[in-house]
C-alpha positions as CSV (number, residue, x, y, z in Angstrom):
1,M,296.2,94.5,125.7
2,N,296.4,97.7,123.7
3,K,296.7,95.8,120.4
4,S,293.6,93.7,121.3
5,K,291.6,96.8,122.2
6,N,292.6,98.6,118.9
7,L,291.6,95.5,116.9
8,I,288.2,95.4,118.5
9,I,287.6,99.1,118.1
10,C,288.5,98.9,114.4
11,A,286.3,95.9,113.8
12,M,283.4,97.7,115.6
13,A,283.9,100.8,113.3
14,F,283.8,98.5,110.3
15,G,280.7,96.8,111.5
16,L,278.9,100.1,112.0
17,F,279.8,101.1,108.5
18,G,278.5,97.9,107.2
19,F,275.2,98.4,109.1
20,S,274.8,101.8,107.6
21,Q,275.3,100.4,104.1
22,S,272.9,97.5,104.6
23,N,269.9,97.4,102.3
24,N,267.7,96.0,105.1
25,L,265.6,94.2,102.5
26,T,264.0,90.8,102.2
27,G,262.9,88.8,99.2
28,S,259.6,87.8,100.8
29,P,256.3,89.0,99.3
30,Y,254.8,88.6,102.7
31,S,256.8,91.7,103.8
32,L,253.9,93.6,102.3
33,F,252.0,92.8,105.5
34,G,252.3,95.0,108.6
35,L,255.8,96.3,109.3
36,G,257.4,93.5,107.3
37,V,258.8,90.1,108.1
38,E,260.6,89.5,111.4
39,S,264.3,89.5,111.2
40,N,266.2,86.2,111.7
41,S,269.4,88.0,112.7
42,G,271.1,86.8,115.9
43,T,274.4,86.2,117.4
44,G,276.8,83.3,116.9
45,R,275.7,80.0,118.4
46,N,271.9,80.7,118.4
47,S,271.5,80.7,114.6
48,G,273.0,77.2,114.3
49,I,270.9,75.6,117.1
50,G,267.4,76.4,115.8
51,N,267.3,79.9,117.2
52,T,267.2,78.6,120.8
53,G,268.8,80.4,123.6
54,I,266.4,81.5,126.4
55,S,268.1,79.2,129.0
56,L,271.7,79.4,127.6
57,D,274.6,81.3,129.2
58,S,277.2,83.4,127.4
59,D,280.0,80.8,127.3
60,Y,280.2,80.9,123.5
61,G,279.7,84.7,123.1
62,L,276.8,87.1,123.6
63,N,273.3,85.7,123.9
64,L,270.6,88.2,122.9
65,Y,267.7,85.8,123.5
66,N,267.7,86.5,127.3
67,S,269.1,89.6,129.0
68,A,269.8,87.5,132.1
69,A,272.6,85.7,130.1
70,F,274.8,88.8,130.3
71,A,275.4,88.0,133.9
72,S,277.2,84.9,132.9
73,L,279.9,86.7,131.0
74,S,283.3,85.9,132.4
75,P,284.7,88.5,134.9
76,D,286.5,91.3,133.1
77,E,285.4,90.0,129.7
78,F,284.7,92.3,126.7
79,I,283.0,90.9,123.6
80,L,282.3,92.5,120.2
81,D,279.9,90.5,118.1
82,F,278.9,91.4,114.5
83,G,278.0,89.6,111.3
84,G,275.9,89.4,108.1
85,V,273.1,87.2,106.6
86,S,272.6,86.3,103.0
87,E,269.2,84.9,101.8
88,F,268.5,83.0,98.6
89,V,264.8,82.7,98.1
90,N,262.8,80.5,95.6
91,L,259.2,81.6,95.1
92,S,256.4,79.5,93.6
93,G,252.7,79.5,93.2
94,N,249.9,80.3,90.6
95,D,252.2,80.1,87.6
96,I,254.9,82.1,89.5
97,S,258.5,80.9,89.7
98,E,261.1,83.4,90.8
99,Q,264.5,83.5,92.6
100,K,265.7,86.4,94.7
101,S,268.9,87.0,96.8
102,T,269.4,89.6,99.5
103,Y,272.0,90.6,102.0
104,N,271.5,92.2,105.4
105,F,273.8,93.2,108.2
106,S,272.7,91.0,111.1
107,N,273.8,92.8,114.2
108,I,276.6,94.7,116.0
109,S,276.8,94.1,119.7
110,I,279.2,94.7,122.6
111,G,279.0,93.2,126.0
112,F,281.2,93.3,129.1
113,N,281.4,92.2,132.7
114,S,283.6,94.3,134.9
115,D,283.4,92.5,138.3
116,G,281.8,89.1,137.8
117,K,278.4,90.1,139.4
118,Y,276.7,91.8,136.5
119,G,277.0,92.2,132.7
120,M,275.9,94.8,130.2
121,G,275.4,95.0,126.5
122,L,274.6,97.4,123.7
123,T,273.1,96.1,120.4
124,L,272.0,97.6,117.1
125,K,270.2,95.1,114.8
126,P,267.3,94.9,112.2
127,S,263.9,94.1,113.7
128,T,261.8,93.8,110.6
129,S,262.6,93.8,106.9
130,V,260.5,95.0,103.9
131,G,261.3,94.2,100.2
132,Y,258.5,93.4,97.7
133,S,257.8,94.1,94.1
134,L,254.5,93.9,92.2
135,V,255.2,94.6,88.5
136,G,253.0,94.8,85.4
137,L,249.5,94.8,87.0
138,Q,247.2,95.5,84.0
139,S,243.8,97.3,84.4
140,N,241.4,99.2,82.2
141,I,240.6,102.9,82.6
142,E,236.9,103.2,83.6
143,G,234.8,104.2,80.7
144,D,237.6,103.7,78.2
145,N,239.3,100.9,76.3
146,E,242.8,102.1,77.2
147,Q,244.8,100.0,79.6
148,F,247.2,101.2,82.3
149,T,250.0,99.4,84.1
150,T,250.6,99.6,87.8
151,N,254.0,98.8,89.4
152,I,254.4,98.7,93.3
153,E,257.7,98.4,95.1
154,G,258.4,98.5,98.9
155,S,261.5,98.6,100.9
156,G,262.9,99.4,104.4
157,G,262.0,98.1,107.8
158,L,262.5,98.7,111.5
159,N,265.8,98.6,113.5
160,E,266.3,98.0,117.2
161,A,268.8,99.7,119.5
162,R,268.8,98.0,122.9
163,L,270.6,98.0,126.3
164,D,270.8,94.8,128.2
165,Y,271.6,94.4,131.9
166,G,272.0,91.0,133.7
167,R,272.8,90.5,137.3
168,K,273.8,87.4,139.3
169,I,271.6,87.0,142.4
170,N,273.3,83.9,143.6
171,D,275.1,80.9,142.2
172,N,271.9,79.5,140.6
173,L,269.8,82.6,139.6
174,N,270.4,85.4,137.1
175,I,267.9,88.1,136.3
176,G,268.0,90.7,133.5
177,I,266.3,93.7,132.0
178,K,266.4,95.1,128.5
179,A,265.3,98.5,127.1
180,S,264.8,98.8,123.4
181,Y,264.1,101.6,121.0
182,L,262.5,100.6,117.7
183,F,262.8,103.0,114.8
184,G,262.8,103.0,111.0
185,K,260.9,103.7,107.8
186,I,258.9,101.8,105.2
187,E,258.9,103.2,101.6
188,E,256.4,102.3,99.0
189,T,256.4,103.7,95.4
190,E,253.5,103.1,93.1
191,S,253.7,104.0,89.4
192,I,250.7,104.1,87.0
193,V,251.7,104.1,83.4
194,T,249.4,104.9,80.4
195,T,250.3,105.6,76.8
196,S,250.4,109.3,77.4
197,S,251.4,109.8,81.1
198,Y,253.2,108.5,84.1
199,L,251.8,109.0,87.6
200,E,254.1,108.3,90.6
201,V,253.0,108.1,94.2
202,S,255.8,107.9,96.8
203,E,254.8,107.2,100.4
204,T,257.2,106.9,103.3
205,N,256.0,105.8,106.8
206,Y,258.1,106.4,109.8
207,Y,257.7,104.5,113.1
208,R,259.3,104.9,116.5
209,G,258.7,103.6,120.0
210,A,260.3,102.1,123.1
211,Q,259.9,98.6,124.6
212,L,260.9,96.9,127.9
213,G,261.6,93.3,128.6
214,L,262.7,91.1,131.5
215,G,264.6,87.8,131.7
216,L,265.4,85.1,134.2
217,Q,267.7,82.1,134.2
218,Y,267.9,79.4,136.9
219,N,270.3,76.4,137.2
220,L,269.1,73.3,139.0
221,L,271.5,70.7,140.3
222,D,274.3,72.0,138.0
223,K,272.7,70.1,135.1
224,H,269.3,71.6,134.2
225,D,269.0,75.2,133.1
226,F,265.7,77.0,132.8
227,G,264.9,80.4,131.2
228,F,262.0,82.8,131.1
229,T,261.5,86.1,129.2
230,V,258.7,88.6,128.8
231,D,258.6,91.5,126.3
232,F,255.9,93.9,127.4
233,P,253.4,95.3,124.8
234,T,254.1,98.7,123.3
235,V,252.9,101.2,120.8
236,L,254.9,102.6,117.8
237,N,253.9,106.1,116.8
238,G,253.8,106.8,113.1
239,T,253.9,109.6,110.6
240,K,254.1,109.7,106.8
241,D,255.4,111.8,103.9
242,I,253.6,111.6,100.5
243,I,254.7,113.0,97.1
244,I,252.5,112.6,94.1
245,G,253.8,113.7,90.7
246,K,252.9,113.3,87.1
247,Y,255.1,113.1,83.9
248,S,253.3,114.1,80.7
249,N,254.9,115.2,77.4
250,S,258.4,115.1,79.2
251,A,257.2,117.6,81.8
252,Y,256.9,116.9,85.5
253,T,254.1,118.3,87.6
254,L,254.0,118.1,91.4
255,L,250.4,117.3,92.3
256,E,250.6,116.9,96.0
257,E,253.1,116.9,98.8
258,T,252.4,116.1,102.5
259,V,255.0,116.0,105.3
260,D,254.8,114.5,108.8
261,E,251.1,113.5,108.6
262,T,250.0,111.5,111.6
263,I,249.1,107.8,110.8
264,D,247.6,105.0,112.9
265,D,249.8,103.7,115.7
266,F,251.1,100.2,115.4
267,Y,250.7,97.9,118.4
268,I,253.3,95.3,119.3
269,P,251.8,92.6,121.6
270,L,252.9,90.9,124.8
271,K,255.5,88.1,124.2
272,L,256.4,85.3,126.6
273,G,259.3,82.9,126.2
274,F,260.3,79.7,128.0
275,G,263.5,77.7,127.6
276,Y,265.2,74.6,128.9
277,S,268.7,73.2,128.3
278,T,270.9,70.4,129.7
279,R,274.3,68.7,129.0
280,F,275.3,65.1,128.6
281,K,279.1,65.3,128.9
282,N,280.1,67.3,125.7
283,L,276.6,67.4,124.2
284,L,274.3,70.4,124.8
285,L,270.5,70.1,124.2
286,S,268.2,73.1,124.2
287,A,264.5,73.8,123.6
288,D,262.5,77.1,123.5
289,Y,258.9,78.1,123.2
290,N,257.7,81.6,122.4
291,K,254.2,83.0,122.2
292,S,253.1,86.4,120.9
293,F,249.5,87.6,121.6
294,W,248.9,89.4,118.3
295,S,245.1,88.9,118.4
296,T,244.9,91.2,121.5
297,T,246.2,94.2,119.5
298,D,242.8,94.5,117.7
299,Q,244.6,95.5,114.4
300,S,243.6,94.8,110.9
301,D,245.3,94.7,107.5
302,A,243.9,94.8,104.0
303,I,245.3,91.4,103.0
304,G,245.0,89.4,106.2
305,D,244.3,89.1,109.9
306,Y,246.6,89.1,112.9
307,V,246.6,85.9,114.9
308,D,248.5,84.6,118.0
309,Q,252.0,83.4,117.1
310,D,253.7,80.2,118.5
311,I,257.4,79.4,117.9
312,Y,258.8,76.0,118.9
313,S,262.6,75.5,118.7
314,I,265.1,72.7,119.5
315,G,268.8,72.6,119.1
316,A,272.0,70.6,119.9
317,A,275.7,71.4,120.0
318,Y,278.7,69.2,120.5
319,T,282.4,70.0,121.3
320,I,285.0,67.3,121.9
321,D,287.1,69.3,124.3
322,R,287.0,73.1,124.6
323,T,290.3,73.1,126.6
324,S,292.3,71.1,124.1
325,K,295.2,72.6,122.2
326,K,294.1,70.7,119.0
327,F,292.0,72.9,116.7
328,W,289.3,70.4,115.7
329,K,288.7,69.3,119.3
330,R,287.6,72.9,120.1
331,V,285.2,73.3,117.1
332,D,281.6,73.5,118.2
333,F,279.2,71.6,115.9
334,R,275.5,72.7,115.9
335,M,272.1,71.7,114.5
336,G,268.5,72.7,115.1
337,L,264.8,72.7,114.1
338,N,262.3,75.5,114.3
339,Y,258.6,75.9,113.7
340,N,257.0,79.4,113.5
341,S,253.2,79.5,113.1
342,G,253.5,83.2,112.0
343,Y,251.1,86.0,113.0
344,L,249.6,86.4,109.5
345,E,246.4,84.6,108.3
346,V,245.2,85.0,104.7
347,D,242.1,83.2,103.4
348,D,241.9,81.3,106.8
349,T,245.4,80.0,106.2
350,K,248.3,80.7,108.5
351,I,251.6,81.7,106.9
352,D,253.8,79.4,108.9
353,T,257.5,78.4,108.5
354,Y,259.5,75.2,109.0
355,T,263.3,75.6,109.3
356,A,266.3,73.2,109.7
357,S,269.8,74.6,110.5
358,L,273.4,73.4,110.7
359,G,276.3,75.4,112.1
360,M,279.7,75.4,113.6
361,G,281.8,77.7,115.9
362,I,285.4,77.9,114.7
363,P,287.9,79.0,117.3
364,I,290.1,82.0,116.6
365,G,292.8,82.3,119.2
366,R,292.0,81.5,122.8
367,R,288.6,83.2,123.3
368,S,287.2,84.3,120.0
369,L,284.9,82.4,117.5
370,L,284.0,82.6,113.8
371,N,280.4,81.3,113.7
372,I,278.9,79.9,110.4
373,S,275.4,78.6,110.0
374,Y,273.2,77.5,107.1
375,S,269.4,77.0,107.3
376,L,266.7,75.9,104.9
377,G,263.2,77.1,105.5
378,K,259.8,76.5,103.9
379,K,257.3,79.3,104.3
380,G,253.7,79.6,103.2
381,T,251.8,77.4,100.7
382,T,250.8,77.3,97.1
383,E,247.1,76.9,98.0
384,S,244.6,79.6,97.1
385,I,246.3,82.9,96.1
386,L,249.3,82.3,98.4
387,I,253.0,82.0,97.6
388,Q,255.4,79.3,98.9
389,E,259.0,80.2,99.7
390,Y,262.1,78.1,100.1
391,V,264.6,80.2,101.9
392,N,268.3,79.4,102.0
393,T,270.1,81.4,104.7
394,L,273.8,81.7,105.2
395,S,274.9,83.5,108.4
396,I,278.5,84.5,109.2
397,N,279.2,86.0,112.6
398,L,282.4,87.0,114.3
399,S,282.6,87.0,118.1
400,L,285.8,88.8,119.4
401,S,286.6,88.4,123.1
402,D,289.3,89.8,125.3
403,L,290.0,90.5,129.0
404,W,289.7,94.1,130.0
405,F,289.4,96.1,133.2
406,Q,292.3,94.2,134.8
407,K,294.9,96.1,136.8
408,R,298.4,95.9,135.5
409,K,300.8,94.0,137.8
410,F,304.3,95.2,138.6
411,N,307.0,93.0,139.9
């Protein structure tokens, strides 16, 4: 027992270090919009089955898609879940062809159930990611033939720290509640270069705010599982720091500095989720639908409009025999499909995404799993002024499980 606890604590410390070192970037030019692109990070099984999970329990590790799932953790079980995501992105459109690769720490989560009636969890994970670069934009100085070059780079994003609580009401019904704190910063640096000077404008926007959510899971006839989630709308408060400086003749001049200036709040809308899953012997089938009401936030952006977002997901998982002593019979094979309409509309065109995924859960010892998944997604279009992305995503996630809280028996 002590060895297992020490191993989990060491792995948790390593995961926290990795999170602090994560660059929290994305290769998507669409991260220029709003607070960046939504993070795809998730725990073990969900990434391989099309990001479904609203109706699923916690049999294969933590499930962050529904707080009610924490009630289904095994009695006296303690789980540490952490991992990373690598993205390889191919961009194309309007004579543009570019490849980018990024790495993000996906999450670090702990969950436990001390008496079989309720489960709790703590999670730290990225919520949005920003990482764009516009280089070599040429313009003429008004009233002069001289040209100047503009370079714009952005990075950062929001993180989510959350507490989940799930409670078993009866043998068929679980309910849950989650409390999240969203925080982070988005940095943008704009440089304007002429033949005789270099002007640099650095702007850092800080956002923070809290959000509540509820979850419910219901089992019908020991075969059909239903799930429902609601994330309530919230407001993120913002401030910004600005530094404007100029380099001329090898000398630097600070032109302006502003600290903690209040900026417009950012509104996050109401989100509803519905899920269904069932089993046919050793085959699990699951489906989710999520809707976010972005149009109700009455927000605008310079390059596009906010529109309601719909996400459709289906997934399947197959295990020959979880109780077998043979390794390959305990491997969980997964696949899934996902369509995300997006919440951004540019030139009357939605920036939507189609994604297909494959994955597997590799058993480590009796209760732990190494989860590996790969997905290929197509985002955007080459029509008009838009960019099309092909995103290859590799997720590696480790779910370490042990039994705690048990009283030592003496003969």
